[in-house]
C-alpha positions as CSV (number, residue, x, y, z in Angstrom):
1,M,-66.0,-46.3,50.0
2,N,-63.9,-43.2,49.2
3,T,-60.7,-45.1,48.7
4,E,-61.3,-45.2,44.9
5,K,-61.4,-41.5,44.7
6,N,-58.1,-39.7,44.1
7,I,-58.0,-35.9,44.9
8,L,-55.3,-33.6,43.6
9,I,-54.4,-30.8,46.0
10,I,-52.6,-27.9,44.4
11,E,-51.7,-25.5,47.2
12,D,-48.4,-23.7,47.8
13,E,-48.7,-23.2,51.6
14,K,-47.3,-26.3,53.2
15,G,-49.4,-26.0,56.4
16,I,-52.7,-25.7,54.5
17,R,-51.7,-28.4,52.1
18,N,-50.9,-30.8,54.9
19,F,-54.0,-29.8,56.8
20,I,-56.3,-30.6,53.8
21,N,-54.3,-33.8,53.0
22,N,-54.7,-35.1,56.5
23,A,-58.4,-34.4,56.6
24,L,-59.0,-36.1,53.2
25,T,-56.9,-39.2,54.0
26,A,-58.7,-39.5,57.4
27,N,-62.0,-39.7,55.5
28,G,-60.7,-42.5,53.2
29,Y,-59.7,-40.5,50.1
30,R,-56.4,-41.0,48.2
31,T,-54.5,-37.8,47.6
32,T,-51.9,-36.4,45.2
33,L,-50.0,-33.2,46.2
34,A,-48.6,-30.3,44.2
35,E,-47.1,-27.1,45.5
36,N,-47.1,-25.1,42.2
37,S,-48.6,-24.8,38.8
38,K,-46.0,-26.9,37.0
39,T,-46.3,-29.9,39.2
40,G,-50.1,-29.5,39.3
41,R,-50.3,-29.5,35.6
42,S,-48.2,-32.6,35.3
43,L,-50.1,-34.5,37.9
44,F,-53.5,-33.6,36.5
45,L,-52.4,-35.3,33.2
46,S,-50.6,-38.3,34.8
47,A,-52.7,-39.0,37.9
48,C,-56.1,-38.5,36.3
49,P,-57.7,-37.2,39.6
50,D,-61.4,-37.6,40.4
51,L,-61.4,-34.1,41.9
52,V,-59.1,-31.1,42.1
53,L,-58.7,-28.7,45.0
54,L,-57.0,-25.6,43.4
55,D,-55.5,-22.6,45.1
56,L,-55.3,-19.5,42.9
57,G,-52.3,-17.8,44.4
58,L,-49.5,-20.1,43.2
59,P,-45.8,-19.1,43.1
60,D,-45.2,-19.8,39.4
61,G,-48.5,-18.6,37.9
62,D,-52.1,-17.7,38.5
63,G,-54.3,-20.6,39.4
64,M,-57.0,-19.1,37.2
65,D,-54.9,-19.9,34.1
66,L,-54.5,-23.4,35.4
67,L,-58.2,-23.7,35.8
68,K,-58.7,-22.7,32.1
69,E,-56.2,-25.3,31.0
70,F,-57.8,-28.1,33.1
71,R,-61.2,-27.2,31.6
72,E,-59.8,-27.5,28.1
73,W,-58.5,-31.0,28.9
74,S,-61.5,-32.2,30.9
75,G,-65.0,-30.9,31.0
76,T,-66.1,-33.3,33.7
77,T,-63.4,-33.4,36.5
78,P,-64.8,-31.5,39.5
79,I,-62.6,-28.5,40.3
80,L,-63.0,-26.7,43.7
81,I,-61.2,-23.4,44.1
82,V,-59.8,-22.9,47.6
83,S,-58.5,-19.3,47.8
84,A,-58.0,-16.3,50.1
85,R,-59.4,-14.1,47.3
86,D,-62.9,-13.2,48.5
87,K,-64.1,-10.6,46.0
88,E,-67.3,-11.4,44.2
89,A,-65.7,-10.7,40.8
90,E,-63.0,-13.3,41.4
91,K,-65.6,-15.9,42.4
92,V,-67.8,-15.2,39.4
93,A,-64.8,-15.4,37.1
94,A,-63.7,-18.7,38.5
95,L,-67.2,-20.2,38.2
96,D,-67.6,-18.9,34.7
97,F,-64.3,-20.4,33.7
98,G,-65.5,-23.8,34.8
99,A,-64.9,-24.2,38.5
100,D,-67.5,-26.3,40.3
101,D,-67.3,-24.5,43.6
102,Y,-65.4,-21.7,45.4
103,I,-64.3,-22.0,49.0
104,T,-62.9,-18.9,50.7
105,K,-60.0,-19.1,53.2
106,P,-60.2,-19.5,56.1
107,F,-62.7,-22.3,56.0
108,G,-64.0,-25.0,58.3
109,M,-62.9,-28.6,57.4
110,S,-66.5,-29.8,57.8
111,E,-67.5,-27.3,55.1
112,L,-64.7,-28.4,52.8
113,M,-65.6,-32.1,53.2
114,A,-69.3,-31.4,52.5
115,R,-68.3,-29.5,49.3
116,V,-66.0,-32.4,48.2
117,R,-68.8,-35.0,48.8
118,T,-71.3,-32.8,46.8
119,A,-68.9,-32.4,43.9
120,L,-68.2,-36.2,43.8
121,R,-71.9,-37.0,44.0
122,H,-72.5,-34.7,41.0
123,L,-69.7,-36.5,39.1
124,D,-71.2,-39.9,39.9
125,H,-74.6,-38.6,38.7
126,S,-73.1,-37.3,35.5
127,E,-71.5,-40.7,34.8
128,N,-74.8,-42.6,35.2
129,S,-76.6,-44.3,32.2
130,A,-78.1,-42.3,29.4
131,A,-81.5,-42.4,31.2
132,A,-80.0,-39.9,33.7
133,D,-79.9,-37.4,30.9
134,T,-83.7,-37.4,30.6
135,I,-84.7,-38.0,34.3
136,I,-83.1,-35.9,37.0
137,Q,-83.7,-36.9,40.6
138,V,-82.9,-34.4,43.4
139,K,-84.2,-35.2,46.8
140,D,-88.0,-35.8,46.4
141,L,-88.1,-33.9,43.1
142,T,-88.2,-35.8,39.8
143,I,-87.5,-33.7,36.7
144,D,-88.4,-35.6,33.5
145,I,-86.8,-33.8,30.5
146,A,-88.5,-35.8,27.8
147,K,-92.0,-35.5,29.3
148,H,-91.4,-31.9,30.5
149,T,-92.8,-32.7,33.9
150,V,-91.8,-32.1,37.5
151,T,-93.1,-34.2,40.4
152,R,-92.5,-33.8,44.1
153,S,-93.1,-37.1,46.0
154,G,-95.2,-38.2,43.1
155,E,-97.4,-35.1,42.9
156,E,-97.0,-33.1,39.7
157,I,-96.2,-29.4,39.8
158,H,-96.8,-27.3,36.8
159,F,-94.2,-24.8,35.6
160,T,-94.0,-22.5,32.6
161,Q,-91.5,-23.3,29.8
162,N,-88.7,-21.0,31.1
163,E,-89.4,-22.0,34.8
164,F,-89.0,-25.6,33.8
165,K,-85.8,-24.9,31.9
166,C,-84.3,-23.1,34.9
167,L,-85.2,-25.9,37.3
168,A,-83.9,-28.6,34.9
169,L,-80.6,-26.7,34.4
170,L,-80.1,-26.4,38.2
171,G,-81.0,-30.1,38.6
172,K,-78.6,-31.1,35.9
173,Y,-75.8,-29.4,37.8
174,A,-77.1,-30.2,41.3
175,G,-74.6,-29.2,43.9
176,K,-72.8,-26.8,41.7
177,V,-73.0,-23.0,41.8
178,L,-74.4,-21.7,38.5
179,T,-73.7,-18.0,37.9
180,Y,-76.5,-15.6,36.8
181,D,-74.8,-15.1,33.5
182,F,-74.5,-18.9,32.9
183,I,-78.2,-19.4,33.6
184,M,-79.3,-16.4,31.5
185,K,-77.3,-17.5,28.5
186,N,-78.5,-21.1,28.7
187,I,-82.2,-20.2,29.1
188,W,-82.5,-16.9,27.1
189,G,-79.6,-17.2,24.7
190,P,-76.5,-15.1,24.0
191,Y,-78.6,-12.0,23.6
192,S,-80.4,-12.3,26.9
193,P,-81.1,-9.1,28.9
194,S,-78.1,-7.6,30.7
195,D,-79.9,-7.4,34.1
196,N,-81.1,-10.4,36.1
197,Q,-84.7,-9.2,36.7
198,I,-86.3,-11.8,34.4
199,L,-84.3,-14.6,36.1
200,R,-85.2,-13.4,39.6
201,V,-88.9,-13.4,38.6
202,N,-88.7,-16.9,37.3
203,M,-86.8,-18.1,40.4
204,A,-89.4,-16.5,42.7
205,N,-92.1,-18.3,40.8
206,I,-90.3,-21.6,41.0
207,R,-89.8,-21.2,44.8
208,R,-93.4,-20.3,45.3
209,K,-94.6,-23.4,43.4
210,L,-92.1,-25.6,45.4
211,K,-93.4,-23.9,48.6
212,E,-89.8,-23.0,49.2
213,N,-88.9,-20.6,52.1
214,P,-85.9,-18.6,50.8
215,A,-84.8,-18.0,54.4
216,D,-84.6,-21.8,54.9
217,P,-84.2,-23.3,51.4
218,K,-84.7,-27.0,50.8
219,Y,-84.0,-27.1,47.1
220,I,-82.4,-23.9,45.8
221,L,-79.8,-21.8,47.5
222,T,-79.0,-18.2,46.5
223,E,-75.3,-17.5,46.3
224,L,-75.5,-13.8,46.9
225,G,-74.2,-11.7,44.1
226,I,-73.1,-14.9,42.2
227,G,-75.9,-17.2,41.3
228,Y,-77.9,-20.2,42.4
229,R,-77.1,-23.8,43.6
230,M,-79.5,-26.8,43.7
231,L,-79.1,-28.4,47.1
232,V,-78.5,-32.1,47.2
233,D,-78.0,-32.7,50.9
234,N,-81.1,-33.6,53.0
């Protein structure tokens, strides 16, 4: 049931705000509405939403600043950016500042609902028992952090150390877009190469071992110019 999930919508355009609100409530979610940064900030603290849909072009401030504040207060609440800003740099910046996803206006409601479901599934996965920290299950893949093994439908697949780290990182944040920079720093450290060649090579090897077709991905989706996302939908 979705009725236990409360979604905070921060959107200044009344028509879009009502459109999103009607779609969410029709799908069983509870909603809280804000038309500016001030109200959104107050409701984030008082309503304790399970997920936030945040527009960047707000009348009393930049939504990017609000995103940074929210991330300082909560590192786990899913935040989905819904914005007309479609430049790659804007998307990368929002994701690097802690957004879980970025949806560009205009958008289809089915796409929005799918992104919401994915973000909430990731939240539920993060809140599971401590065992979930050592064993990650995505579709038919089982990533065992402690044993350093990956199996697909029970069959073990061998990866190099860095390939395993990349796959485990994507699995940990399954459903969320991870930027190239985020992955590089997590795998190769703060002094990682400035280009993404080493990451692309590792991802190509991972996909080959998973027998993945990049044109029709089952496990890993390339967000062109931004990064990668581990798919969770069948």
